[in-house]
C-alpha positions as CSV (number, residue, x, y, z in Angstrom):
1,M,80.2,111.8,99.0
2,H,82.8,109.2,98.2
3,A,84.8,107.7,95.3
4,E,85.8,104.4,93.8
5,I,88.8,103.4,91.7
6,I,88.7,100.8,88.9
7,A,92.2,99.8,87.9
8,T,92.2,97.9,84.6
9,G,94.8,95.6,83.1
10,S,95.2,91.8,82.8
11,E,98.8,92.3,83.9
12,L,97.5,93.4,87.3
13,M,95.3,90.4,87.6
14,L,98.1,88.0,86.7
15,G,100.5,89.5,89.2
16,E,102.9,90.6,86.5
17,Q,102.6,94.3,87.5
18,V,101.8,96.1,90.7
19,D,99.1,98.8,90.7
20,T,101.0,102.0,91.7
21,N,98.4,104.4,90.2
22,S,95.6,103.7,92.7
23,P,97.6,104.7,95.9
24,H,98.7,107.9,94.2
25,I,95.1,108.7,93.2
26,A,93.9,107.9,96.7
27,R,96.4,110.4,98.3
28,K,95.3,113.1,95.8
29,L,91.6,112.5,96.5
30,R,92.0,113.0,100.3
31,E,93.7,116.3,99.6
32,I,90.4,117.6,98.2
33,G,88.3,115.9,100.9
34,L,86.9,113.1,98.7
35,E,86.8,109.8,100.6
36,L,87.9,106.7,98.7
37,R,85.8,103.6,99.7
38,Y,86.5,101.0,97.1
39,T,89.2,99.9,94.8
40,T,88.6,97.3,92.1
41,L,91.0,95.4,89.8
42,V,89.7,94.0,86.6
43,G,91.2,92.5,83.5
44,D,91.1,93.6,79.9
45,N,87.6,92.3,79.2
46,E,85.0,94.7,78.0
47,E,82.0,93.0,79.7
48,Q,83.9,92.6,83.0
49,V,84.9,96.2,83.0
50,A,81.4,97.2,82.2
51,D,80.1,95.1,85.1
52,A,82.6,96.8,87.5
53,I,81.4,100.2,86.3
54,R,77.7,99.2,86.8
55,I,78.5,98.1,90.4
56,A,80.5,101.4,91.0
57,L,77.6,103.5,89.7
58,S,75.3,101.8,92.2
59,R,77.3,102.8,95.2
60,S,79.8,105.6,94.5
61,D,79.5,109.3,93.4
62,V,82.8,109.4,91.6
63,I,84.4,106.5,89.6
64,L,88.0,106.9,88.4
65,I,89.1,104.3,85.8
66,G,92.7,103.9,85.1
67,G,94.1,102.3,81.9
68,G,92.5,100.8,78.8
69,L,92.7,104.0,76.7
70,G,95.3,102.8,74.2
71,P,94.9,101.9,70.6
72,T,95.0,98.1,70.8
73,M,92.2,95.5,70.9
74,D,92.6,94.9,74.6
75,D,92.1,98.6,75.5
76,V,88.4,98.3,76.4
77,T,87.6,101.2,78.7
78,R,85.9,103.3,76.1
79,P,83.4,100.7,74.9
80,A,83.0,99.4,78.5
81,V,81.9,102.8,79.7
82,A,79.6,103.2,76.7
83,R,78.0,99.8,77.4
84,A,77.6,100.4,81.2
85,T,75.9,103.8,80.6
86,G,73.8,102.8,77.5
87,R,75.6,105.2,75.2
88,E,77.0,105.0,71.7
89,L,80.7,105.4,70.9
90,I,81.1,108.6,68.9
91,F,84.1,109.6,66.7
92,R,85.5,113.0,67.6
93,Q,87.4,114.7,64.8
94,D,89.0,117.2,67.2
95,L,90.4,114.3,69.3
96,F,91.7,112.6,66.1
97,E,93.5,115.8,65.2
98,Q,95.0,116.1,68.6
99,I,96.4,112.6,68.3
100,E,97.8,113.3,64.9
101,A,99.5,116.4,66.2
102,R,101.0,114.5,69.1
103,F,102.5,112.0,66.7
104,R,103.9,114.7,64.5
105,A,105.5,116.4,67.6
106,Y,107.1,113.0,68.5
107,G,108.4,112.7,64.9
108,R,106.5,109.4,64.4
109,T,103.9,108.1,62.0
110,M,100.5,107.4,63.4
111,S,99.1,103.9,62.9
112,E,95.6,103.3,61.7
113,N,94.6,101.7,65.0
114,N,95.3,105.0,66.8
115,R,92.0,106.1,65.3
116,R,90.2,104.1,68.0
117,Q,91.5,106.6,70.6
118,A,89.3,109.3,69.0
119,Y,86.1,107.5,69.9
120,V,84.4,108.4,73.2
121,P,81.0,107.7,74.7
122,Q,78.3,110.1,73.5
123,G,78.1,113.2,75.7
124,A,81.6,112.6,77.2
125,R,83.8,115.5,78.1
126,P,87.2,114.9,76.4
127,I,90.4,115.7,78.3
128,E,93.3,116.6,76.1
129,N,96.5,114.7,76.9
130,P,99.5,117.0,76.5
131,V,102.0,114.3,77.5
132,G,100.7,111.3,75.6
133,T,98.6,110.1,72.7
134,A,95.6,108.8,74.7
135,P,92.9,111.4,75.3
136,A,91.1,111.0,78.6
137,F,87.4,111.8,79.2
138,I,84.7,112.3,81.8
139,V,81.2,111.0,81.5
140,E,78.5,112.4,83.8
141,H,75.8,109.8,84.3
142,A,72.8,109.7,86.7
143,G,74.4,112.3,89.0
144,R,77.7,110.4,89.0
145,A,81.0,111.2,87.4
146,I,83.0,108.6,85.6
147,V,86.6,109.8,85.0
148,C,88.7,107.8,82.6
149,L,92.5,108.3,82.8
150,P,95.5,106.8,81.0
151,G,97.3,103.9,82.7
152,V,100.8,105.4,82.1
153,P,101.6,106.9,85.5
154,R,103.2,110.1,84.2
155,E,100.2,110.9,82.0
156,M,97.7,110.0,84.7
157,M,99.4,112.3,87.2
158,V,99.5,115.3,84.9
159,L,95.8,115.0,83.9
160,L,94.8,114.3,87.5
161,D,96.4,117.5,88.8
162,R,95.6,119.8,85.9
163,V,92.1,118.8,85.1
164,V,90.5,116.1,87.2
165,L,91.0,117.4,90.7
166,P,89.8,121.0,89.8
167,Y,86.8,119.5,88.0
168,L,85.8,117.3,91.0
169,K,86.2,120.2,93.4
170,A,84.0,122.4,91.3
171,K,81.4,119.8,90.3
172,F,80.8,118.5,93.8
173,D,81.6,121.6,95.7
174,L,84.3,119.9,97.7
175,R,85.5,122.1,100.5
176,D,86.8,119.7,103.1
177,V,90.4,118.5,103.4
178,I,91.5,115.1,104.7
179,L,94.9,114.9,106.3
180,V,96.8,111.9,107.6
181,R,99.5,111.6,110.2
182,T,101.3,108.3,110.7
183,L,103.2,107.6,113.9
184,H,105.8,104.8,113.7
185,T,106.4,102.5,116.7
186,V,109.0,99.8,117.4
187,G,109.5,97.3,120.3
188,E,105.8,96.6,121.0
189,G,103.4,94.2,119.3
190,E,100.2,95.3,117.6
191,S,98.0,93.8,120.3
192,R,99.8,95.8,123.0
193,I,99.5,99.0,121.0
194,D,95.9,98.4,120.4
195,A,95.2,97.7,124.1
196,A,96.9,101.0,125.1
197,I,94.8,103.2,122.7
198,A,91.7,101.1,122.2
199,D,89.3,103.8,123.4
200,L,90.9,106.4,121.1
201,E,90.3,104.1,118.2
202,Q,86.6,104.5,118.7
203,S,86.9,108.1,117.4
204,A,85.2,108.8,114.1
205,N,87.0,112.0,113.3
206,P,89.9,111.8,113.6
207,A,89.8,108.1,112.7
208,I,92.6,106.1,114.3
209,G,93.8,102.8,113.0
210,L,96.8,100.4,113.2
211,S,99.0,98.9,110.5
212,A,101.4,96.1,111.5
213,K,104.6,95.5,109.6
214,A,107.6,93.2,110.3
215,G,108.8,94.5,113.7
216,Q,107.0,97.8,113.4
217,V,103.5,99.0,114.1
218,D,102.1,102.2,112.6
219,V,99.3,104.3,114.2
220,R,97.5,106.2,111.5
221,L,95.4,109.3,112.3
222,T,93.0,110.6,109.7
223,A,91.2,114.0,110.1
224,R,88.6,115.6,108.0
225,A,87.9,119.3,108.4
226,S,86.8,122.4,106.4
227,S,90.4,123.8,106.3
228,R,93.9,122.5,106.4
229,D,94.6,124.4,109.6
230,E,91.6,122.9,111.4
231,A,92.6,119.4,110.3
232,Q,96.1,119.9,111.4
233,S,94.9,121.2,114.8
234,M,92.7,118.1,115.2
235,L,95.7,115.8,114.3
236,A,98.0,117.6,116.8
237,E,95.4,117.2,119.6
238,W,94.9,113.5,119.0
239,E,98.6,112.8,118.4
240,S,99.2,114.2,121.8
241,K,96.7,111.8,123.3
242,V,98.3,108.9,121.5
243,R,101.8,109.9,122.6
244,E,100.6,110.1,126.2
245,R,99.9,106.4,126.0
246,I,102.6,104.9,123.8
247,G,105.1,107.7,123.4
248,A,108.0,105.6,124.6
249,S,107.6,103.3,121.6
250,I,107.2,106.1,118.9
251,F,110.4,106.7,117.0
252,G,109.1,108.9,114.2
253,A,106.3,110.0,112.0
254,D,105.2,110.1,108.4
255,E,108.3,109.8,106.1
256,E,110.8,109.2,108.9
257,T,112.5,105.8,109.0
258,L,114.0,104.0,111.9
259,E,117.4,103.9,110.3
260,G,117.2,107.6,109.5
261,V,116.2,108.5,113.0
262,I,119.1,106.4,114.4
263,A,121.6,108.0,112.1
264,A,120.5,111.5,113.2
265,L,120.8,110.4,116.8
266,L,124.3,109.0,116.2
267,V,125.4,112.4,114.8
268,D,123.7,114.3,117.6
269,R,125.2,112.1,120.4
270,K,128.6,111.9,118.6
271,Q,128.3,108.1,118.6
272,S,129.4,105.6,115.9
273,L,128.2,102.1,115.1
274,A,129.5,98.9,113.5
275,T,127.5,95.8,113.0
276,V,127.9,92.0,112.4
277,E,124.9,89.9,111.3
278,L,124.5,86.2,110.7
279,N,121.8,84.8,108.4
280,T,119.9,88.1,107.8
281,G,121.1,88.5,104.2
282,G,122.8,91.8,105.0
283,L,119.5,93.6,105.7
284,L,120.7,95.3,108.8
285,S,123.7,97.0,107.2
286,S,121.8,97.8,104.0
287,R,119.2,99.7,106.0
288,L,122.0,101.6,107.8
289,T,123.9,102.5,104.7
290,L,122.6,106.0,104.1
291,R,124.4,108.5,101.9
292,E,124.0,111.5,104.0
293,V,122.5,112.4,107.4
294,A,122.4,115.8,109.2
295,G,124.5,117.4,106.4
296,Q,127.4,115.0,106.6
297,A,128.3,111.6,105.2
298,A,126.5,108.8,107.0
299,S,129.7,106.7,106.9
300,M,131.0,109.0,109.7
301,V,128.5,107.3,112.1
302,F,128.0,103.9,110.5
303,R,131.5,102.6,110.0
304,G,130.6,99.3,108.4
305,G,128.9,96.0,108.7
306,L,130.1,92.4,108.5
307,V,127.6,90.0,106.8
308,L,127.9,86.3,107.4
309,S,125.9,83.1,106.6
310,D,128.1,80.5,108.4
311,P,128.4,80.5,112.2
312,N,132.0,79.2,111.9
313,A,132.9,82.4,110.1
314,L,132.4,84.3,113.3
315,G,135.4,82.5,114.7
316,E,137.5,83.0,111.6
317,A,136.6,86.7,111.1
318,L,136.2,88.0,114.6
319,D,137.9,85.4,116.8
320,V,134.6,84.5,118.5
321,D,134.6,81.3,120.5
322,L,131.6,79.3,119.5
323,A,132.1,76.7,122.2
324,P,129.5,78.3,124.6
325,A,126.2,77.1,123.4
326,A,124.4,80.2,124.6
327,S,123.6,82.5,121.7
328,I,123.7,85.6,123.9
329,A,127.4,84.9,124.8
330,V,128.2,84.5,121.1
331,V,126.6,87.7,119.9
332,T,127.9,89.7,122.9
333,R,131.5,88.6,122.0
334,A,130.8,89.4,118.3
335,A,129.6,92.9,119.1
336,Q,132.6,93.5,121.3
337,R,134.9,92.4,118.5
338,I,133.3,94.3,115.7
339,R,133.3,97.5,117.9
340,K,137.0,97.1,118.5
341,L,137.8,96.3,114.8
342,H,136.1,99.5,113.6
343,E,136.9,101.7,116.6
344,T,133.3,102.7,117.2
345,T,131.4,103.7,120.3
346,L,128.8,101.0,119.7
347,G,129.0,97.4,118.4
348,L,125.8,95.6,117.3
349,A,125.6,91.8,116.6
350,V,122.6,89.9,115.3
351,M,122.3,86.1,114.9
352,L,119.3,84.4,113.3
353,R,119.2,80.6,113.6
354,D,116.7,77.8,113.3
355,A,115.3,76.7,116.6
356,P,116.5,73.2,117.6
357,D,113.0,71.9,118.0
358,G,111.9,73.1,114.6
359,S,109.4,75.5,116.0
360,G,110.7,78.5,114.0
361,V,113.8,80.6,114.4
362,K,115.6,82.1,117.3
363,T,117.1,85.6,117.3
364,A,119.9,86.8,119.5
365,V,120.9,90.5,119.6
366,A,123.7,92.3,121.5
367,L,124.5,96.0,121.7
368,V,127.8,96.8,123.3
369,S,129.1,100.2,124.4
370,D,132.0,101.4,126.6
371,D,130.5,100.5,129.9
372,A,127.5,98.2,129.2
373,S,125.9,95.6,127.0
374,E,122.2,95.1,126.2
375,T,120.9,91.9,124.9
376,I,117.7,90.3,123.5
377,E,116.9,86.7,122.8
378,R,113.6,85.9,121.2
379,S,111.8,83.1,119.3
380,Y,110.0,83.9,116.1
381,G,107.3,81.6,114.8
382,G,106.0,83.6,111.9
383,H,106.6,83.3,108.2
384,S,110.3,82.5,107.7
385,G,110.5,85.1,104.9
386,L,109.9,87.9,107.4
387,A,112.3,86.6,110.0
388,A,115.2,88.8,108.8
389,Q,113.0,91.9,108.7
390,W,111.6,91.3,112.1
391,T,115.1,90.6,113.5
392,T,116.5,93.7,111.9
393,A,113.7,95.9,113.4
394,L,114.3,94.3,116.8
395,A,118.0,95.2,116.6
396,L,117.5,98.7,115.4
397,G,114.9,99.3,118.1
398,L,117.5,98.3,120.7
399,V,119.9,100.8,119.2
400,W,117.3,103.6,119.1
401,K,116.3,103.1,122.7
402,H,119.9,103.1,123.8
403,L,120.7,106.3,121.9
404,K,117.7,108.1,123.5
405,S,119.2,107.5,126.9
406,V,122.6,108.9,125.8
407,Q,123.0,112.6,126.6
408,G,123.2,114.8,123.5
409,V,126.1,117.0,122.8
């Protein structure tokens, strides 16, 4: 038993708008144990939408279509479903009256083209829309279910929760639950993480996969079981196995962020941090600028950041001597100076510069405390647009590892 999403809208195909509905639907489907296997984007063309529906009917038990239920000529979901299933479009007086009532409630006059929204494929089960003017509907065809939802996110979410999910659970006797646990790592590349847990990735349930981001690798565990407790137990068992292999690189899980974990550690260790960054566009300080952490203002632990785009400004702002060619010497001095300026326990400096040979960029990072300094110097040959993200993750990873070694208070 599996599902497919068809997201409609030429704005999606042109890159003018990002599809945010499909990820939300995907998360909701896994809560009722319905596996999503395919997601299709298609423009506002009736025949193309109908073709997508025909393909979906050939391979999926449940098809959820988002968008195309409005009153305009480019809202083609209704006729496309009718064409794909060989049905007539039927005018429903009850739907028309619902639409009229909705407009009256809004204090607006209904246009004649809104009448189109009262047409649905013959035999369709209408879904009243209490938060919008576009009725949704379900068509059961050849043992499959085609669910058509509004493209407006708020309307889609309400109808999905109130009507569609209960309908799918009852219709297909869905009793399983799918839970996901995501572990976040920093400081190790995707290939090294993969090598460490390669045998665990062969598991079918829970399924384990990797997702690489700039400077961070996520390990995703997905468990299917007949109850939430059983699925959680499976995830806990396999999370323990993963942590045995790569626990030293795991900084958090699920909604936790690296900057949030660092801020909490700064509070717990009674530490404070100031930063200076060169050529990162202020990404480091923007990530650390949290409003609140551990019940107190985050500014108590992150005192401030200096953002520069000219190496000479280091000398002017922090009295850093640029004469030494070594990047490590420069960032170490900058970290010392920013720490003294803000009277913090930790000073962090990051410098991102083009490699002299044109091979990419070079990153230098220094973290300075009372009695020690830790440094990293790396080359980065990836897409230049990701260099600042990668560098920032590298620097925050250094801070996180240092704070773990500091005794809590």
